[in-house]
N, C-alpha and C positions, 0 to 999 in steps of 0.2 A: 082147245080143250085142255083142261088141267090133267096132268099125268101124275098119278100117285107115286110112281117110281121116282120121278123128279123130286117130289116132296121128301121122300125118304133119303135120297142122296143129299139134298140141301140140308136137311135136319142133321144128318151125320156129320157133314162138314162143319156146320155151325156149332155142334156140341163137342166135337173133338178137342178144340183148344181149351174149352171150359173144363173138360174132364182132366186134361193134362195139368191145367192150372190148379184145379181142385186137389189133385193128388200131390202136387208140389206144396200146396198150402197144408195139406194133411201131414206131409213129412215135416214141415216146419212146426205145426201145432203139436205133433207127437215128439218133438225134440230130436228127430233123427239127424238133423243137420248139425247137432252138437258134435257128432263123430264122423259124419259122412258128408260128402259133397257130390255133385253130379260128375265132375271130371277130374278132381285131384284127390290124392290120398290124404287123409287126415289121420285120425285115430283108427278109423275103419277104412275099408276099401271104397273107392268111388262107386257110385251107383252104376255107372257105365261099365265098369269092370265086372260087377256082379251080373249085369244083364248079359254081357258077353260070355261069361262062364256058363250061364244057365240057358243060353239061347235055344239049344236043341233038347232041353230036358222037359219032357212032357209032364213031369211031376213037380216042376219048379214052383208053381204057385203054392202047392201044398207044403213042400219042403221049406221054402223061404218064409212063408207066413208062420209056420210052426217055429222056425228059428227066431223070428222077430219076437214072438210071444214067450218062448221058453228059454231063449238065449243059447249060446254055443261058444265053443272055443276050439281052435286048431284048424279051422277052415281057411283062414287068411293069416296065419301066423299065431302067435301065442296070446295076443291081446284078446280077452274075452268080449263077446257081445253079450251084455247083461240082459237078463230077461226083462220083458216089457209087458207085464200082465195087465197094465192099464189100457193097452191097445186091444180093442175088441177083435174077434176073429174076422169080422167083415172089414174093419179098417186095415188089419194086417194083410188081407188078400188084396184090398185096393192099393195099398202101398206096393205090394209085390208086383201087381200088374203094371203099375206106373213105372217101377224100376225096370222091369223087363221090356217096356216100350222104349227105353232109352238107348238100346243097342244100335 
């Protein structure tokens, strides 16, 4: 007999890589990769370092998605993170969740 719990688990496993891929693609499409990479410092910090710094911060999604959209300076040195108003709130939150998943 078919078990609904099995379907839920299988669906989650199949969708997880797509969500990660979609978020990496979103980062490319929003040009985040012009200044950031997953593992090495470029103009901005690596996404993995960001994930590590905010790993235990319950407000990280809100904080980082706001910083993506409004910009910031001084959190990772004096190089500013320019505002990205063309990134919607939903996309900024999706990008943040993907970044946080990289730790």
